[in-house]
N, C-alpha and C positions, 0 to 999 in steps of 0.2 A: 767754501769755494765753488763755484758752477762747475758742474759736470756734464759732458754728454753735448748733445746740440751742435748745430751747425757752425762752424768756423769759416773764415773767408778760403782758406784753401783745403777745406775738407771735401772729403767724395772725390769722385772721378773729376777729371777737367771736361768742359762742355765739349761736343762731338758737333761741329759745323754741318755734319752730314745726317744727324738724326731728324726725325720728322719733328719732335718737340723743338729743338734748335732752328729748324727751317721754319716751324711758325713764329718763333722769337726774332727772327732775321726778318722776317716780313714786316714784322713791329718795329723794326729797327735795333735789333739788338746785336746784329754783328757789323763791325766796320770794316769795310775794303778798301786796303792801302794799295797805292798805285806802285806795280811791279817794276815802273824804272826808277823808283825812290823818290826822295824828295828834291826838288829842284831849286836852283837859286844859290846864293851865297850862303857861305858857313857862317854861322853866328858867332859873334865876338866870343874869346874866352872869358868865361866871368869870375874865374877865380884868380889868386895871387900867383905870380911866377910859375908859368907853365913850362915844363920840359919839352923838347923837341918831339921826344917819343909821345907826350900827352896831346900835342897839337896835330900830329901826325892821325893818331887814333880818333881824335875829336873831329876831324876834318874829313875820315873815313864813316865815322857813326852818323854824321848829319848828312849823308848821301842816301842812307838806307831809307826804306819805305817806312820803319817805324818813326823816322823823325818827323814826319808829317804832324802825327799825334802828339808828340813831343811838343813841337812848336805851338799847335793849337792849344795845349794846356800850359804853356810856359814853364816847361821843365828843364831849362838850359841849366841851372844848378845840379839838379840831379844828375842829368848827362855828364857834368863836368866832374860830380864826386866819383861817379860811376868810372870815368876815366882814369880818374887819380887813383882810387882804388885798385884799379884792373893793373896800372903799371906798376905800383906795389907789389900787388900779389906776384905779377910773373917774374919777378926776382928769384933767384935761385933760394936765398934766405928769406923769401915772404913770410910772413906771419898767417898761421893757420886762420884765426878769427878774420883777418882781412879777405883771405880767399873764401870764406863763407859769404862774408858782406858782398863780394863780387857777385857770386851766386843770386843772392837774394835781390841785388839791383839788377841783374840780368832779367830775372823773372818779373818783376817790378816794371822795367821799361819794355818788356816784350821782346827782349832780344834771345830769348831761348822758346822753344816750342812750346814747353808748360806755360811759360808767359804769355805767348801769342793766344793760348787758349783760354787763359783767366782774364786776359784783358778783350777777350772776343773780337780779336783781329784776324784778318785773314788778307793775304797777297792776291792782289787780281792775277790772273791768268798773264803769262805774257803774251802779247802779241804776235804775229807771224814773223815780224823783222825783228823781234827779241828773241825768239826760240831758238834754241840749239838747233842744228841740222839733224842731230841725232834723233831729235824728238819727233822728227816728221815720219819717219819709218813706223809703220805699223807692228805692234808687238805681234810675235807669232802665235798662232792658234793652238791652243792646248788640246790635246785629245781628249774627248768626253768617255764616260763609261760606255755608251753605246758605239763608239769607235773600238773599243776593245774586244766587243764580242765577236764570235766567228759562228758561221753556220755549220751546224754538224751535218754531213752529207748522210741519208739513209734511214733517218729516224724521224718519225711523226708521232711521237708518242710511245714510251716504252712500255 
């Protein structure tokens, strides 16, 4: 049995702010998703006998920014299976293996922070009309070490 070596999720996730990742992004390594999410009609539910809760979650997911990539890659069935498993997992008596599967689906579909990093997806910054009003206020300036120094009177070399 092989040991060691790179695995799909081995090592730290890629950092979009690092110099190496910036160079990869210039070559097309990262995909920027629209902040407003996917526009258009929600796709038709591909599985049999959807529950009302499944349809509500299905509609909400297809309005997210990640849905742009799901549509481009034809992942309708995968998203539907995630929804079905998610609804099963949120039950009080939901099985642990289903809850683990939901986490794996969330990562592979880019619904978690880890999944977004692994897929090399980032969401575009919101424009001024989309940004909340609180974001417009500048952050208070932190005091630096220099600001905390005091001049001691009467001593120029002791």
